[in-house]
C-alpha positions, -999 to 999 in steps of 0.1 A, spaced: -402 -781 -493 -419 -749 -488 -437 -724 -509 -447 -689 -499 -475 -667 -515 -469 -630 -514 -495 -604 -529 -472 -579 -549 -498 -550 -553 -521 -537 -525 -540 -568 -516 -567 -584 -536 -547 -602 -561 -562 -637 -557 -538 -654 -535 -562 -674 -526 -568 -693 -557 -532 -701 -563 -533 -715 -525 -560 -735 -532 -544 -746 -568 -510 -757 -553 -523 -764 -518 -532 -797 -532 -495 -806 -535 -490 -792 -499 -496 -811 -467 -497 -780 -442 -511 -744 -453 -500 -714 -429 -512 -681 -426 -482 -663 -409 -498 -627 -408 -528 -604 -406 -562 -615 -390 -597 -616 -401 -595 -585 -424 -579 -607 -453 -606 -616 -476 -600 -644 -496 -626 -660 -519 -621 -697 -531 -640 -714 -559 -645 -752 -557 -665 -770 -581 -691 -738 -585 -694 -736 -548 -681 -702 -535 -661 -699 -502 -655 -665 -488 -631 -668 -457 -614 -643 -438 -591 -660 -412 -592 -699 -420 -563 -709 -442 -575 -711 -478 -561 -749 -479 -590 -757 -455 -612 -765 -486 -588 -789 -499 -585 -808 -465 -551 -797 -458 -541 -788 -426 -545 -752 -417 -525 -735 -391 -527 -697 -378 -494 -688 -370 -476 -665 -342 -477 -638 -365 -515 -639 -369 -538 -619 -346 -571 -645 -341 -606 -635 -335 -623 -663 -318 -656 -653 -327 -645 -652 -367 -626 -683 -365 -651 -703 -350 -680 -689 -371 -660 -697 -405 -652 -731 -391 -692 -736 -383 -698 -725 -417 -674 -747 -437 -687 -777 -415 -724 -766 -427 -714 -769 -461 -700 -806 -455 -666 -798 -452 -643 -813 -419 -617 -784 -417 -582 -794 -397 -572 -764 -383 -543 -755 -355 -539 -721 -337 -506 -712 -324 -503 -706 -288 -483 -675 -293 -508 -656 -317 -523 -627 -302 -560 -625 -294 -587 -600 -310 -609 -588 -281 -641 -564 -284 -625 -536 -270 -595 -536 -301 -623 -535 -325 -639 -505 -308 -610 -485 -306 -603 -493 -343 -633 -478 -351 -629 -448 -328 -593 -442 -340 -602 -442 -377 -627 -416 -372 -601 -394 -353 -577 -398 -383 -605 -390 -405 -608 -355 -387 -573 -351 -387 -570 -358 -426 -551 -390 -424 -578 -417 -425 -563 -451 -432 -592 -468 -445 -590 -500 -421 -616 -529 -420 -625 -518 -384 -617 -553 -373 -596 -546 -348 -565 -556 -364 -543 -528 -357 -550 -521 -318 -545 -558 -316 -507 -556 -329 -504 -524 -307 -512 -543 -277 -487 -572 -288 -459 -542 -294 -468 -529 -260 -463 -561 -241 -501 -555 -230 -519 -584 -254 -537 -616 -248 -525 -648 -265 -542 -676 -276 -521 -696 -247 -535 -674 -222 -572 -686 -231 -565 -718 -218 -557 -705 -184 -589 -689 -166 -567 -676 -141 -539 -662 -164 -568 -649 -186 -583 -628 -162 -550 -613 -146 -544 -602 -182 -577 -588 -190 -581 -567 -155 -549 -554 -167 -557 -546 -202 -593 -536 -197 -584 -508 -172 -562 -491 -198 -585 -496 -228 -615 -479 -206 -592 -451 -196 -585 -444 -231 -623 -446 -242 -632 -423 -214 -607 -399 -204 -588 -396 -239 -618 -398 -264 -644 -383 -240 -669 -416 -250 -686 -443 -228 -670 -477 -223 -694 -500 -228 -696 -542 -228 -664 -543 -245 -648 -534 -212 -670 -558 -190 -642 -582 -176 -666 -606 -163 -683 -611 -198 -653 -612 -218 -636 -638 -193 -664 -661 -193 -668 -658 -232 -633 -659 -240 -623 -690 -214 -652 -709 -233 -629 -701 -268 -603 -716 -250 -623 -746 -238 -635 -749 -274 -598 -749 -286 -586 -775 -267 -615 -801 -272 -610 -797 -310 -573 -802 -301 -562 -770 -321 -538 -756 -301 -495 -758 -310 -468 -745 -306 -463 -734 -341 -428 -738 -346 -423 -772 -330 -456 -782 -348 -440 -774 -382 -406 -785 -377 -420 -820 -367 -444 -822 -397 -415 -812 -419 -391 -838 -404 -419 -864 -411 -417 -852 -449 -446 -829 -449 -446 -800 -475 -455 -764 -463 -473 -736 -480 -473 -700 -464 -503 -681 -474 -496 -643 -471 -526 -621 -466 -529 -587 -481 -501 -573 -504 -466 -557 -503 -477 -521 -508 -495 -524 -475 -466 -540 -456 -460 -522 -425 -422 -517 -433 -423 -517 -469 -455 -502 -481 -468 -468 -483 -470 -459 -448 -491 -449 -430 -517 -463 -455 -505 -499 -447 -516 -528 -426 -501 -537 -388 -479 -565 -403 -457 -579 -428 -470 -597 -460 -435 -600 -476 -418 -632 -477 -396 -625 -449 -424 -625 -424 -432 -665 -430 -403 -674 -407 -408 -650 -379 -447 -653 -384 -442 -693 -382 -411 -700 -361 -395 -719 -389 -362 -704 -399 -353 -681 -424 -332 -708 -440 -358 -729 -441 -384 -705 -461 -352 -693 -480 -346 -726 -495 -384 -728 -508 -399 -712 -540 -417 -676 -532 -444 -667 -557 -455 -633 -563 -493 -628 -571 -502 -603 -596 -536 -588 -605 -532 -579 -644 -544 -543 -636 -546 -526 -603 -568 -522 -574 -572 -512 -539 -598 -505 -511 -584 -475 -489 -570 -445 -491 -533 -436 -503 -518 -424 -536 -523 -444 -567 -504 -433 -595 -518 -453 -624 -556 -450 -609 -584 -445 -637 -601 -414 -622 -595 -386 -647 -619 -381 -674 -650 -395 -681 -636 -421 -703 -612 -433 -678 -637 -435 -652 -662 -456 -677 -631 -479 -681 -629 -483 -641 -666 -487 -638 -659 -516 -664 -630 -536 -653 -649 -530 -614 -679 -547 -627 -660 -571 -647 -639 -581 -619 -658 -579 -592 -639 -557 -576 -656 -552 -544 -638 -558 -510 -646 -594 -496 -646 -582 -462 -660 -549 -464 -679 -548 -494 -664 -514 -504 -658 -507 -543 -623 -508 -551 -603 -480 -569 -591 -491 -601 -559 -486 -620 -536 -496 -646 -508 -523 -638 -481 -503 -622 -448 -520 -628 -428 -500 -605 -448 -516 -577 -442 -548 -591 -403 -542 -594 -403 -532 -554 -425 -563 -547 -402 -586 -565 -371 -571 -550 -387 -573 -511 -399 -608 -515 -372 -623 -540 -397 -639 -562 -390 -670 -580 -419 -671 -600 -453 -650 -605 -489 -661 -611 -508 -634 -629 -547 -630 -625 -578 -614 -640 -560 -614 -674 -598 -623 -687 -610 -588 -674 -586 -565 -696 -602 -587 -727 -623 -570 -754 -611 -532 -740 -601 -507 -764 -568 -498 -749 -546 -515 -725 -518 -496 -709 -495 -500 -680 -477 -475 -658 -439 -486 -669 -419 -460 -650 -428 -426 -628 -417 -392 -638 -408 -372 -606 -389 -339 -607 -380 -344 -642 -363 -377 -635 -377 -413 -647 -380 -435 -619 -380 -474 -620 -394 -481 -584 -411 -466 -558 -398 -433 -538 -396 -445 -501 -420 -420 -487 -456 -416 -497 -455 -382 -499 -430 -383 -528 -449 -413 -542 -479 -394 -545 -460 -366 -567 -452 -395 -591 -468 -393 -626 -471 -423 -644 -449 -428 -676 -474 -452 -695 -469 -478 -718 -496 -490 -742 -501 -526 -756 -520 -544 -784 -552 -554 -769 -569 -588 -771 -603 -602 -778 -628 -617 -756 -626 -655 -759 -637 -684 -745 -616 -683 -711 -628 -720 -701 -614 -731 -736 -584 -715 -733 -580 -727 -694 -587 -763 -710 -563 -760 -740 -531 -743 -719 -508 -711 -726 -508 -714 -764 -545 -706 -765 -541 -674 -747 -542 -648 -774 -509 -635 -787 -512 -598 -775 -520 -610 -740 -490 -632 -741 -470 -599 -750 -483 -584 -721 -474 -614 -696 -438 -618 -712 -436 -580 -705 -446 -581 -668 -420 -616 -663 -392 -593 -677 -397 -568 -659 -401 -585 -623 -374 -607 -634 -392 -640 -625 -409 -666 -648 -448 -669 -651 -460 -698 -632 -497 -693 -638 -522 -673 -654 -557 -670 -637 -586 -664 -667 -616 -669 -643 -625 -680 -607 -626 -714 -603 -597 -738 -597 -603 -751 -635 -598 -719 -649 -561 -712 -639 -536 -720 -669 -505 -737 -653 -473 -733 -666 -451 -747 -633 -457 -760 -601 -439 -745 -577 -435 -777 -555 -422 -796 -584 -391 -771 -586 
């Protein structure tokens, strides 16, 4: 059995909480794309774990795998593992030999290129973690893979080729001075040592074969997508996107398991009950108009803790965008959804959603293909009856029927519009504060 968890909006939907909840029934949790730009917070017994690279299942003593579709910063990886061990956990994390490695020069170039884009008016708002430049090297066939760290001679050869190119880029193209990020000897020493540590801890695997053998032995696999559909490099609002594919189809290419394997399982879209985003780009339902809207946005932002896990940046806030959800459901083929942060909307004096867009006098039910046209869309808002603040811990304990009727109407509407049943409703950050209607591993 496989279950794929997909963000249905712009990231920050609370995917980690559902991976944590249902990951208890998985044997292996696989990250299939992205890198340490993917902040996720897991709360276990009141203890908060902020992760950016290690799969969320590590908190539940599951085998975590960083697939070949990921880009891996070994510094971050071992920092996170050390922190988890200091908290008394013993995470079992494997890394695909075919995964590409983020090196210091990738991070330097990420910052430089973002500044250049800002000067030209097309700033993307990256995390500065070197994700994009690493994927660029992967596509340009000059990347360094995890398997290369295991052979010092191969590693030096790869570094000498790559660093030459990066130094020229920094100095000759951007007119800046290359620093320690272009010191081949220092990089070789540090990253060869990472390779030794990976081997010593039995962490490196051929991802596709490893997962095939574990499934043959009867293991259940959960795929954990990072970011969200609207920042998918193919299906998002380009160029304000990440450098990989968070949509469900990438679970096959990013892990080495075939699409018939992934496609036979469940695909659960994670929905935040309102909209948030870190970074640039259009946001048709954004609450940024008059003073009342800005007060609403501030209230939701503070109550929902809408600050980036990786960057700490305050997130932009908007009403739920239904055309965006329809787009996400069609791209990944949701078999179910989970709706998080329903409690954050309690007690508001109004609750709305963007039901459709109006563009050139025409009503659209899903998103235009180009970001420029999406930016021209005006939301067609639908208003809902509000629901009161209640004891959400008691609601989580009592179950779905304890959710206020108006909030249930809101959930029914979302389910109908995306064409998938509600599997879970998040009413708080802890695993115990999720109302579970169905476990995808039981379907």
